[in-house]
DOSEBA-258938 format. One record per residue: residue number from 1; residue in three letters; x, z, y of N, C-alpha, C, CB in turn. Coordinates in steps of 0.05 Angstrom, whole numbers, plus 5000, padded with zeros to 4 digits. Glycine has a CB too. Example, Ala and Ser with C-alpha at 12.3 -4.5 7.8 and 13.67 -1.06 7.14 Angstrom:
BEGIN
rec n=1 | res=ALA | n.xx=5264 | n.zz=5156 | n.yy=4886 | ca.xx=5246 | ca.zz=5156 | ca.yy=4910 | c.xx=5264 | c.zz=5156 | c.yy=4934 | cb.xx=5226 | cb.zz=5181 | cb.yy=4911
rec n=2 | res=SER | n.xx=5257 | n.zz=5142 | n.yy=4955 | ca.xx=5273 | ca.zz=5143 | ca.yy=4979 | c.xx=5258 | c.zz=5157 | c.yy=5001 | cb.xx=5282 | cb.zz=5114 | cb.yy=4988
END
This chain:
BEGIN
rec n=1 | res=MET | n.xx=3756 | n.zz=9172 | n.yy=8055 | ca.xx=3758 | ca.zz=9194 | ca.yy=8037 | c.xx=3753 | c.zz=9184 | c.yy=8009 | cb.xx=3737 | cb.zz=9216 | cb.yy=8044
rec n=2 | res=LYS | n.xx=3771 | n.zz=9190 | n.yy=7991 | ca.xx=3769 | ca.zz=9180 | ca.yy=7963 | c.xx=3752 | c.zz=9200 | c.yy=7947 | cb.xx=3797 | cb.zz=9177 | cb.yy=7951
rec n=3 | res=SER | n.xx=3734 | n.zz=9188 | n.yy=7931 | ca.xx=3717 | ca.zz=9206 | ca.yy=7914 | c.xx=3733 | c.zz=9216 | c.yy=7890 | cb.xx=3692 | cb.zz=9191 | cb.yy=7904
rec n=4 | res=ARG | n.xx=3726 | n.zz=9239 | n.yy=7881 | ca.xx=3740 | ca.zz=9250 | ca.yy=7858 | c.xx=3730 | c.zz=9238 | c.yy=7832 | cb.xx=3736 | cb.zz=9281 | cb.yy=7857
rec n=5 | res=SER | n.xx=3747 | n.zz=9234 | n.yy=7813 | ca.xx=3740 | ca.zz=9223 | ca.yy=7787 | c.xx=3743 | c.zz=9244 | c.yy=7766 | cb.xx=3757 | cb.zz=9198 | cb.yy=7781
rec n=6 | res=LYS | n.xx=3727 | n.zz=9242 | n.yy=7745 | ca.xx=3730 | ca.zz=9259 | ca.yy=7722 | c.xx=3735 | c.zz=9242 | c.yy=7698 | cb.xx=3704 | cb.zz=9277 | cb.yy=7718
rec n=7 | res=LYS | n.xx=3752 | n.zz=9251 | n.yy=7681 | ca.xx=3756 | ca.zz=9237 | ca.yy=7656 | c.xx=3735 | c.zz=9245 | c.yy=7636 | cb.xx=3785 | cb.zz=9243 | cb.yy=7645
rec n=8 | res=ILE | n.xx=3726 | n.zz=9226 | n.yy=7620 | ca.xx=3706 | ca.zz=9231 | ca.yy=7599 | c.xx=3716 | c.zz=9218 | c.yy=7573 | cb.xx=3678 | cb.zz=9220 | cb.yy=7607
rec n=9 | res=LEU | n.xx=3705 | n.zz=9227 | n.yy=7552 | ca.xx=3712 | ca.zz=9216 | ca.yy=7526 | c.xx=3687 | c.zz=9207 | c.yy=7512 | cb.xx=3728 | cb.zz=9237 | cb.yy=7508
rec n=10 | res=PHE | n.xx=3686 | n.zz=9182 | n.yy=7503 | ca.xx=3663 | ca.zz=9173 | ca.yy=7488 | c.xx=3672 | c.zz=9152 | c.yy=7468 | cb.xx=3641 | cb.zz=9161 | cb.yy=7507
rec n=11 | res=SER | n.xx=3655 | n.zz=9146 | n.yy=7449 | ca.xx=3662 | ca.zz=9127 | ca.yy=7428 | c.xx=3648 | c.zz=9101 | c.yy=7432 | cb.xx=3654 | cb.zz=9139 | cb.yy=7401
rec n=12 | res=LEU | n.xx=3662 | n.zz=9080 | n.yy=7425 | ca.xx=3651 | ca.zz=9052 | ca.yy=7426 | c.xx=3658 | c.zz=9039 | c.yy=7399 | cb.xx=3662 | cb.zz=9036 | cb.yy=7450
rec n=13 | res=PRO | n.xx=3641 | n.zz=9020 | n.yy=7391 | ca.xx=3649 | ca.zz=9004 | ca.yy=7368 | c.xx=3674 | c.zz=8988 | c.yy=7375 | cb.xx=3626 | cb.zz=8985 | cb.yy=7359
rec n=14 | res=GLU | n.xx=3692 | n.zz=8985 | n.yy=7356 | ca.xx=3717 | ca.zz=8972 | ca.yy=7361 | c.xx=3713 | c.zz=8943 | c.yy=7372 | cb.xx=3734 | cb.zz=8970 | cb.yy=7335
rec n=15 | res=GLU | n.xx=3693 | n.zz=8929 | n.yy=7363 | ca.xx=3688 | ca.zz=8902 | ca.yy=7372 | c.xx=3681 | c.zz=8902 | c.yy=7402 | cb.xx=3665 | cb.zz=8889 | cb.yy=7356
rec n=16 | res=LEU | n.xx=3666 | n.zz=8922 | n.yy=7410 | ca.xx=3658 | ca.zz=8923 | ca.yy=7439 | c.xx=3683 | c.zz=8929 | c.yy=7456 | cb.xx=3637 | cb.zz=8944 | cb.yy=7443
rec n=17 | res=LEU | n.xx=3700 | n.zz=8947 | n.yy=7446 | ca.xx=3724 | ca.zz=8953 | ca.yy=7461 | c.xx=3742 | c.zz=8928 | c.yy=7464 | cb.xx=3739 | cb.zz=8976 | cb.yy=7447
rec n=18 | res=VAL | n.xx=3743 | n.zz=8912 | n.yy=7443 | ca.xx=3759 | ca.zz=8887 | ca.yy=7445 | c.xx=3747 | c.zz=8869 | c.yy=7467 | cb.xx=3759 | cb.zz=8872 | cb.yy=7418
rec n=19 | res=GLU | n.xx=3721 | n.zz=8867 | n.yy=7467 | ca.xx=3708 | ca.zz=8850 | ca.yy=7488 | c.xx=3713 | c.zz=8861 | c.yy=7516 | cb.xx=3678 | cb.zz=8848 | cb.yy=7483
rec n=20 | res=ILE | n.xx=3712 | n.zz=8887 | n.yy=7519 | ca.xx=3717 | ca.zz=8900 | ca.yy=7545 | c.xx=3745 | c.zz=8894 | c.yy=7553 | cb.xx=3712 | cb.zz=8930 | cb.yy=7544
rec n=21 | res=ASP | n.xx=3764 | n.zz=8897 | n.yy=7535 | ca.xx=3792 | ca.zz=8892 | ca.yy=7542 | c.xx=3797 | c.zz=8863 | c.yy=7549 | cb.xx=3810 | cb.zz=8900 | cb.yy=7519
rec n=22 | res=GLU | n.xx=3784 | n.zz=8845 | n.yy=7535 | ca.xx=3787 | ca.zz=8816 | ca.yy=7541 | c.xx=3776 | c.zz=8810 | c.yy=7569 | cb.xx=3773 | cb.zz=8799 | cb.yy=7520
rec n=23 | res=ALA | n.xx=3753 | n.zz=8821 | n.yy=7575 | ca.xx=3741 | ca.zz=8816 | ca.yy=7601 | c.xx=3758 | c.zz=8828 | c.yy=7623 | cb.xx=3712 | cb.zz=8827 | cb.yy=7602
rec n=24 | res=ALA | n.xx=3768 | n.zz=8852 | n.yy=7619 | ca.xx=3785 | ca.zz=8865 | ca.yy=7639 | c.xx=3810 | c.zz=8848 | c.yy=7644 | cb.xx=3792 | cb.zz=8893 | cb.yy=7630
rec n=25 | res=ALA | n.xx=3822 | n.zz=8838 | n.yy=7623 | ca.xx=3846 | ca.zz=8822 | ca.yy=7625 | c.xx=3841 | c.zz=8796 | c.yy=7641 | cb.xx=3858 | cb.zz=8816 | cb.yy=7598
rec n=26 | res=GLU | n.xx=3818 | n.zz=8783 | n.yy=7634 | ca.xx=3811 | ca.zz=8758 | ca.yy=7648 | c.xx=3807 | c.zz=8763 | c.yy=7678 | cb.xx=3785 | cb.zz=8747 | cb.yy=7636
rec n=27 | res=GLU | n.xx=3797 | n.zz=8787 | n.yy=7685 | ca.xx=3791 | ca.zz=8793 | ca.yy=7713 | c.xx=3813 | c.zz=8808 | c.yy=7727 | cb.xx=3765 | cb.zz=8809 | cb.yy=7715
rec n=28 | res=HIS | n.xx=3835 | n.zz=8812 | n.yy=7712 | ca.xx=3859 | ca.zz=8826 | ca.yy=7723 | c.xx=3851 | c.zz=8853 | c.yy=7734 | cb.xx=3872 | cb.zz=8809 | cb.yy=7745
rec n=29 | res=ARG | n.xx=3837 | n.zz=8868 | n.yy=7718 | ca.xx=3830 | ca.zz=8896 | ca.yy=7726 | c.xx=3832 | c.zz=8914 | c.yy=7701 | cb.xx=3801 | cb.zz=8897 | cb.yy=7737
rec n=30 | res=SER | n.xx=3832 | n.zz=8939 | n.yy=7706 | ca.xx=3835 | ca.zz=8958 | ca.yy=7684 | c.xx=3808 | c.zz=8961 | c.yy=7669 | cb.xx=3844 | cb.zz=8986 | cb.yy=7695
rec n=31 | res=ARG | n.xx=3811 | n.zz=8972 | n.yy=7645 | ca.xx=3788 | ca.zz=8978 | ca.yy=7629 | c.xx=3769 | c.zz=8997 | c.yy=7644 | cb.xx=3796 | cb.zz=8991 | cb.yy=7601
rec n=32 | res=SER | n.xx=3781 | n.zz=9017 | n.yy=7657 | ca.xx=3765 | ca.zz=9037 | ca.yy=7672 | c.xx=3749 | c.zz=9023 | c.yy=7694 | cb.xx=3782 | cb.zz=9059 | cb.yy=7683
rec n=33 | res=GLU | n.xx=3762 | n.zz=9006 | n.yy=7709 | ca.xx=3749 | ca.zz=8992 | ca.yy=7731 | c.xx=3725 | c.zz=8975 | c.yy=7721 | cb.xx=3768 | cb.zz=8973 | cb.yy=7746
rec n=34 | res=LEU | n.xx=3729 | n.zz=8962 | n.yy=7699 | ca.xx=3708 | ca.zz=8945 | ca.yy=7687 | c.xx=3684 | c.zz=8962 | c.yy=7678 | cb.xx=3719 | cb.zz=8929 | cb.yy=7663
rec n=35 | res=ILE | n.xx=3690 | n.zz=8985 | n.yy=7665 | ca.xx=3669 | ca.zz=9002 | ca.yy=7656 | c.xx=3654 | c.zz=9015 | c.yy=7679 | cb.xx=3680 | cb.zz=9024 | cb.yy=7637
rec n=36 | res=ARG | n.xx=3669 | n.zz=9023 | n.yy=7700 | ca.xx=3656 | ca.zz=9034 | ca.yy=7724 | c.xx=3637 | c.zz=9014 | c.yy=7737 | cb.xx=3677 | cb.zz=9043 | cb.yy=7745
rec n=37 | res=GLU | n.xx=3646 | n.zz=8989 | n.yy=7739 | ca.xx=3629 | ca.zz=8968 | ca.yy=7751 | c.xx=3605 | c.zz=8963 | c.yy=7734 | cb.xx=3645 | cb.zz=8942 | cb.yy=7755
rec n=38 | res=ALA | n.xx=3608 | n.zz=8961 | n.yy=7708 | ca.xx=3586 | ca.zz=8957 | ca.yy=7690 | c.xx=3565 | c.zz=8980 | c.yy=7692 | cb.xx=3595 | cb.zz=8954 | cb.yy=7661
rec n=39 | res=THR | n.xx=3575 | n.zz=9004 | n.yy=7695 | ca.xx=3558 | ca.zz=9027 | ca.yy=7697 | c.xx=3543 | c.zz=9027 | c.yy=7724 | cb.xx=3574 | cb.zz=9053 | cb.yy=7695
rec n=40 | res=ARG | n.xx=3557 | n.zz=9020 | n.yy=7745 | ca.xx=3543 | ca.zz=9018 | ca.yy=7771 | c.xx=3521 | c.zz=8997 | c.yy=7771 | cb.xx=3564 | cb.zz=9011 | cb.yy=7794
rec n=41 | res=ARG | n.xx=3527 | n.zz=8974 | n.yy=7759 | ca.xx=3507 | ca.zz=8953 | ca.yy=7757 | c.xx=3483 | c.zz=8961 | c.yy=7740 | cb.xx=3519 | cb.zz=8927 | cb.yy=7746
rec n=42 | res=TYR | n.xx=3488 | n.zz=8974 | n.yy=7718 | ca.xx=3466 | ca.zz=8983 | ca.yy=7701 | c.xx=3448 | c.zz=9003 | c.yy=7716 | cb.xx=3478 | cb.zz=8997 | cb.yy=7675
rec n=43 | res=ILE | n.xx=3460 | n.zz=9022 | n.yy=7730 | ca.xx=3444 | ca.zz=9042 | ca.yy=7745 | c.xx=3428 | c.zz=9028 | c.yy=7767 | cb.xx=3462 | cb.zz=9064 | cb.yy=7756
rec n=44 | res=ALA | n.xx=3441 | n.zz=9009 | n.yy=7781 | ca.xx=3427 | ca.zz=8995 | ca.yy=7803 | c.xx=3403 | c.zz=8979 | c.yy=7791 | cb.xx=3446 | cb.zz=8977 | cb.yy=7818
rec n=45 | res=ASP | n.xx=3408 | n.zz=8964 | n.yy=7770 | ca.xx=3387 | ca.zz=8948 | ca.yy=7757 | c.xx=3364 | c.zz=8966 | c.yy=7747 | cb.xx=3398 | cb.zz=8932 | cb.yy=7734
rec n=46 | res=ARG | n.xx=3371 | n.zz=8988 | n.yy=7735 | ca.xx=3352 | ca.zz=9007 | ca.yy=7724 | c.xx=3334 | c.zz=9019 | c.yy=7746 | cb.xx=3366 | cb.zz=9029 | cb.yy=7708
rec n=47 | res=SER | n.xx=3346 | n.zz=9025 | n.yy=7769 | ca.xx=3331 | ca.zz=9038 | ca.yy=7791 | c.xx=3313 | c.zz=9018 | c.yy=7804 | cb.xx=3350 | cb.zz=9050 | cb.yy=7811
rec n=48 | res=GLU | n.xx=3319 | n.zz=8992 | n.yy=7802 | ca.xx=3302 | ca.zz=8971 | ca.yy=7814 | c.xx=3278 | c.zz=8964 | c.yy=7797 | cb.xx=3319 | cb.zz=8946 | cb.yy=7820
rec n=49 | res=ARG | n.xx=3280 | n.zz=8969 | n.yy=7771 | ca.xx=3258 | ca.zz=8962 | ca.yy=7753 | c.xx=3235 | c.zz=8983 | c.yy=7756 | cb.xx=3268 | cb.zz=8960 | cb.yy=7724
rec n=50 | res=ARG | n.xx=3211 | n.zz=8973 | n.yy=7755 | ca.xx=3188 | ca.zz=8990 | ca.yy=7754 | c.xx=3181 | c.zz=8993 | c.yy=7725 | cb.xx=3164 | cb.zz=8979 | cb.yy=7771
rec n=51 | res=PRO | n.xx=3171 | n.zz=9017 | n.yy=7717 | ca.xx=3164 | ca.zz=9020 | ca.yy=7688 | c.xx=3145 | c.zz=8999 | c.yy=7678 | cb.xx=3152 | cb.zz=9047 | cb.yy=7684
rec n=52 | res=ILE | n.xx=3126 | n.zz=8990 | n.yy=7694 | ca.xx=3107 | ca.zz=8970 | ca.yy=7684 | c.xx=3120 | c.zz=8943 | c.yy=7679 | cb.xx=3084 | cb.zz=8967 | cb.yy=7705
rec n=53 | res=ASP | n.xx=3144 | n.zz=8939 | n.yy=7689 | ca.xx=3158 | ca.zz=8914 | ca.yy=7684 | c.xx=3170 | c.zz=8914 | c.yy=7655 | cb.xx=3180 | cb.zz=8910 | cb.yy=7704
rec n=54 | res=ASP | n.xx=3171 | n.zz=8937 | n.yy=7643 | ca.xx=3181 | ca.zz=8938 | ca.yy=7615 | c.xx=3159 | c.zz=8929 | c.yy=7597 | cb.xx=3190 | cb.zz=8967 | cb.yy=7608
rec n=55 | res=PRO | n.xx=3164 | n.zz=8909 | n.yy=7580 | ca.xx=3144 | ca.zz=8898 | ca.yy=7562 | c.xx=3132 | c.zz=8920 | c.yy=7544 | cb.xx=3155 | cb.zz=8876 | cb.yy=7546
rec n=56 | res=ARG | n.xx=3148 | n.zz=8939 | n.yy=7536 | ca.xx=3138 | ca.zz=8961 | ca.yy=7518 | c.xx=3118 | c.zz=8978 | c.yy=7533 | cb.xx=3162 | cb.zz=8978 | cb.yy=7508
rec n=57 | res=VAL | n.xx=3123 | n.zz=8983 | n.yy=7559 | ca.xx=3104 | ca.zz=8999 | ca.yy=7574 | c.xx=3078 | c.zz=8983 | c.yy=7578 | cb.xx=3116 | cb.zz=9007 | cb.yy=7602
rec n=58 | res=ARG | n.xx=3081 | n.zz=8958 | n.yy=7585 | ca.xx=3057 | ca.zz=8941 | ca.yy=7588 | c.xx=3040 | c.zz=8940 | c.yy=7563 | cb.xx=3066 | cb.zz=8912 | cb.yy=7596
rec n=59 | res=GLU | n.xx=3053 | n.zz=8938 | n.yy=7540 | ca.xx=3039 | ca.zz=8937 | ca.yy=7514 | c.xx=3025 | c.zz=8964 | c.yy=7509 | cb.xx=3058 | cb.zz=8931 | cb.yy=7491
rec n=60 | res=ALA | n.xx=3038 | n.zz=8986 | n.yy=7516 | ca.xx=3026 | ca.zz=9012 | ca.yy=7512 | c.xx=3001 | c.zz=9015 | c.yy=7530 | cb.xx=3046 | cb.zz=9034 | cb.yy=7518
rec n=61 | res=VAL | n.xx=3004 | n.zz=9007 | n.yy=7555 | ca.xx=2981 | ca.zz=9009 | ca.yy=7574 | c.xx=2958 | c.zz=8992 | c.yy=7564 | cb.xx=2990 | cb.zz=9000 | cb.yy=7602
rec n=62 | res=GLU | n.xx=2963 | n.zz=8968 | n.yy=7554 | ca.xx=2942 | ca.zz=8950 | ca.yy=7544 | c.xx=2929 | c.zz=8963 | c.yy=7519 | cb.xx=2953 | cb.zz=8923 | cb.yy=7536
rec n=63 | res=SER | n.xx=2945 | n.zz=8975 | n.yy=7502 | ca.xx=2933 | ca.zz=8989 | ca.yy=7479 | c.xx=2915 | c.zz=9012 | c.yy=7487 | cb.xx=2956 | cb.zz=9000 | cb.yy=7461
rec n=64 | res=MET | n.xx=2924 | n.zz=9027 | n.yy=7507 | ca.xx=2907 | ca.zz=9049 | ca.yy=7517 | c.xx=2881 | c.zz=9039 | c.yy=7529 | cb.xx=2923 | cb.zz=9066 | cb.yy=7537
rec n=65 | res=ASP | n.xx=2883 | n.zz=9016 | n.yy=7543 | ca.xx=2859 | ca.zz=9005 | ca.yy=7555 | c.xx=2839 | c.zz=8996 | c.yy=7534 | cb.xx=2867 | cb.zz=8980 | cb.yy=7573
rec n=66 | res=ARG | n.xx=2850 | n.zz=8983 | n.yy=7512 | ca.xx=2832 | ca.zz=8975 | ca.yy=7490 | c.xx=2819 | c.zz=9000 | c.yy=7477 | cb.xx=2848 | cb.zz=8959 | cb.yy=7469
rec n=67 | res=LEU | n.xx=2835 | n.zz=9021 | n.yy=7473 | ca.xx=2824 | ca.zz=9045 | ca.yy=7462 | c.xx=2803 | c.zz=9057 | c.yy=7479 | cb.xx=2847 | cb.zz=9066 | cb.yy=7457
rec n=68 | res=ALA | n.xx=2807 | n.zz=9058 | n.yy=7505 | ca.xx=2788 | ca.zz=9069 | ca.yy=7524 | c.xx=2762 | c.zz=9054 | c.yy=7523 | cb.xx=2799 | cb.zz=9070 | cb.yy=7553
rec n=69 | res=ARG | n.xx=2763 | n.zz=9027 | n.yy=7521 | ca.xx=2739 | ca.zz=9011 | ca.yy=7520 | c.xx=2723 | c.zz=9017 | c.yy=7494 | cb.xx=2746 | cb.zz=8981 | cb.yy=7521
rec n=70 | res=LYS | n.xx=2737 | n.zz=9021 | n.yy=7472 | ca.xx=2724 | ca.zz=9027 | ca.yy=7447 | c.xx=2710 | c.zz=9054 | c.yy=7448 | cb.xx=2744 | cb.zz=9027 | cb.yy=7423
rec n=71 | res=VAL | n.xx=2724 | n.zz=9074 | n.yy=7459 | ca.xx=2713 | ca.zz=9101 | ca.yy=7461 | c.xx=2689 | c.zz=9102 | c.yy=7480 | cb.xx=2735 | cb.zz=9121 | cb.yy=7471
rec n=72 | res=ARG | n.xx=2691 | n.zz=9087 | n.yy=7503 | ca.xx=2668 | ca.zz=9087 | ca.yy=7521 | c.xx=2645 | c.zz=9072 | c.yy=7509 | cb.xx=2676 | cb.zz=9073 | cb.yy=7547
rec n=73 | res=GLY | n.xx=2650 | n.zz=9055 | n.yy=7490 | ca.xx=2629 | ca.zz=9040 | ca.yy=7477 | c.xx=2615 | c.zz=9057 | c.yy=7456 | cb.xx=2640 | cb.zz=9015 | cb.yy=7464
rec n=74 | res=GLY | n.xx=2621 | n.zz=9082 | n.yy=7454 | ca.xx=2607 | ca.zz=9100 | ca.yy=7436 | c.xx=2622 | c.zz=9104 | c.yy=7410 | cb.xx=2580 | cb.zz=9090 | cb.yy=7430
rec n=75 | res=GLN | n.xx=2645 | n.zz=9092 | n.yy=7406 | ca.xx=2660 | ca.zz=9095 | ca.yy=7381 | c.xx=2675 | c.zz=9121 | c.yy=7381 | cb.xx=2679 | cb.zz=9071 | cb.yy=7378
rec n=76 | res=ASP | n.xx=2677 | n.zz=9133 | n.yy=7358 | ca.xx=2692 | ca.zz=9157 | ca.yy=7355 | c.xx=2722 | c.zz=9153 | c.yy=7362 | cb.xx=2690 | cb.zz=9168 | cb.yy=7326
rec n=77 | res=ALA | n.xx=2734 | n.zz=9170 | n.yy=7378 | ca.xx=2762 | ca.zz=9166 | ca.yy=7387 | c.xx=2781 | c.zz=9165 | c.yy=7364 | cb.xx=2770 | cb.zz=9188 | cb.yy=7407
rec n=78 | res=ALA | n.xx=2778 | n.zz=9183 | n.yy=7344 | ca.xx=2797 | ca.zz=9184 | ca.yy=7322 | c.xx=2795 | c.zz=9158 | c.yy=7305 | cb.xx=2791 | cb.zz=9209 | cb.yy=7303
rec n=79 | res=LYS | n.xx=2770 | n.zz=9149 | n.yy=7302 | ca.xx=2766 | ca.zz=9123 | ca.yy=7288 | c.xx=2780 | c.zz=9100 | c.yy=7303 | cb.xx=2736 | cb.zz=9118 | cb.yy=7283
rec n=80 | res=ALA | n.xx=2777 | n.zz=9100 | n.yy=7329 | ca.xx=2789 | ca.zz=9079 | ca.yy=7345 | c.xx=2819 | c.zz=9079 | c.yy=7343 | cb.xx=2780 | cb.zz=9081 | cb.yy=7375
rec n=81 | res=VAL | n.xx=2831 | n.zz=9103 | n.yy=7343 | ca.xx=2860 | ca.zz=9106 | ca.yy=7340 | c.xx=2869 | c.zz=9096 | c.yy=7313 | cb.xx=2869 | cb.zz=9135 | cb.yy=7344
rec n=82 | res=ARG | n.xx=2854 | n.zz=9103 | n.yy=7292 | ca.xx=2861 | ca.zz=9094 | ca.yy=7265 | c.xx=2860 | c.zz=9064 | c.yy=7263 | cb.xx=2842 | cb.zz=9107 | cb.yy=7244
rec n=83 | res=GLU | n.xx=2840 | n.zz=9052 | n.yy=7274 | ca.xx=2837 | ca.zz=9023 | ca.yy=7273 | c.xx=2860 | c.zz=9009 | c.yy=7288 | cb.xx=2810 | cb.zz=9014 | cb.yy=7286
rec n=84 | res=MET | n.xx=2867 | n.zz=9019 | n.yy=7311 | ca.xx=2890 | ca.zz=9007 | ca.yy=7326 | c.xx=2916 | c.zz=9010 | c.yy=7310 | cb.xx=2893 | cb.zz=9020 | cb.yy=7354
rec n=85 | res=ARG | n.xx=2920 | n.zz=9033 | n.yy=7298 | ca.xx=2944 | ca.zz=9038 | ca.yy=7283 | c.xx=2945 | c.zz=9020 | c.yy=7258 | cb.xx=2946 | cb.zz=9067 | cb.yy=7274
rec n=86 | res=ASP | n.xx=2923 | n.zz=9018 | n.yy=7245 | ca.xx=2921 | ca.zz=9001 | ca.yy=7221 | c.xx=2925 | c.zz=8971 | c.yy=7227 | cb.xx=2895 | cb.zz=9005 | cb.yy=7206
rec n=87 | res=SER | n.xx=2915 | n.zz=8963 | n.yy=7251 | ca.xx=2917 | ca.zz=8934 | ca.yy=7258 | c.xx=2946 | c.zz=8927 | c.yy=7263 | cb.xx=2900 | cb.zz=8928 | cb.yy=7282
rec n=88 | res=ARG | n.xx=2963 | n.zz=8945 | n.yy=7271 | ca.xx=2991 | ca.zz=8939 | ca.yy=7276 | c.xx=3006 | c.zz=8936 | c.yy=7250 | cb.xx=3004 | cb.zz=8961 | cb.yy=7292
rec n=89 | res=HIS | n.xx=2995 | n.zz=8947 | n.yy=7228 | ca.xx=3010 | ca.zz=8945 | ca.yy=7202 | c.xx=2999 | c.zz=8923 | c.yy=7184 | cb.xx=3007 | cb.zz=8972 | cb.yy=7188
rec n=90 | res=GLU | n.xx=2981 | n.zz=8907 | n.yy=7194 | ca.xx=2970 | ca.zz=8886 | ca.yy=7178 | c.xx=2986 | c.zz=8861 | c.yy=7180 | cb.xx=2942 | cb.zz=8879 | cb.yy=7186
END
């Protein structure tokens, strides 16, 4: 049984479209096939990643841990947040 397809319209930078067309030509496939495969791979990779594997999430968790230690140490929470914010801009 063949799945139904829907046509969509979206914009790409011209340079990216040139790269897509070159890759599709090298692999003897259509632009649509290449984009479908790239999308499938992106979704599969994304579903396999855990949020903590993202360096931005890890950094946020570490920042929150540092903040929690300061607050538990008797420091004012607002002051601790200001200090962390200011330390990033130094």
